[in-house]
N, C-alpha and C positions, 0 to 999 in steps of 0.2 A: 562496627558490626559488619561481619562478612555477609554478603548478599549472594543469592543465587538468582541469576537473570536468564533471559531467554537464550543467550549464547552459551550457557553453561550446561553441563551434565554432571550428575553425581554418581559416584561408584560406592556401593555398600558391600562390605565384607562381613564375614561371620565372626571375626575376632579382631581385637585391637592389634594383636601381633601381625596379622595379615595386612591390615591397612597401613601400618607403619612400615612394613617391609616393602609394600607396593610403592609407598611414597619414596622410599630410599632408592628403589630401582628405577622409578620414572622421572625423578626430579631433574636429572641431567639432560633429559630429552624433551620434556614437556613442561609448560607452565602449569602448575597445579597448586591447590591449597588444601591443607588438612583442616577440617572444620567439624563442629558438632553436627550430628544428624538432625535434619529438619524435624520439627515436632510432628508434622503430618505423616512421617514415615517412622518405622521402628527398625532398630538394628541392635544386634546383640552387643556390639562393641561401643556404640554411642558416637563413633566418629566416621566421617566419610571423606572421600577425595573429591574435590571439585575440579573439573577439567573444562577446557574450551571445547565446544561441540565439534569444530573441525578436526580436532585431534582424536576423536572417538575411535575410529578404525585402528589407528596405530597403537593407541593405548590398549585396546582390547587384544590386539594381536600380540603385543609384548607381554601383557599379563598372562595370557593363555600359554604362550611359549615358555614362560618362566614357571609355569605350574602354580600360579598364585590364585587359582580358583578355590572355592566358588565365590562368585561375586555377581552383583546385579547392578545394572545401569538404569538411571532414571533421568528424565528431563522435565522441565517445568512446562506444563500445559495449562495456560491461564493462571489460576491460583493453586492448582493441584499438581501433583507429580504423576507422570505417566511412565510405566515400565517400558524400557526400550529393549532390554534383553537380560537373560540370566545365563551365566557361563560357568562351566565347571572345569 
């Protein structure tokens, strides 16, 4: 089972196509995992990208530069998720 821990952030896109394209574009530069959306969050596509928190700025910059918005980034805060940012 894939887990989300305190050192991770998750990125939610509005379509499966976008999340898969983002995975393709990012996988050579960052360690990431494609996984089902956590039950406490909802997403149209049902899949999210899990990234390491230290990679947050670089990932957001690359996704924005490549026009892969809109997307939202969340982090684990206790047992719930906290919105870190929404990008278009």
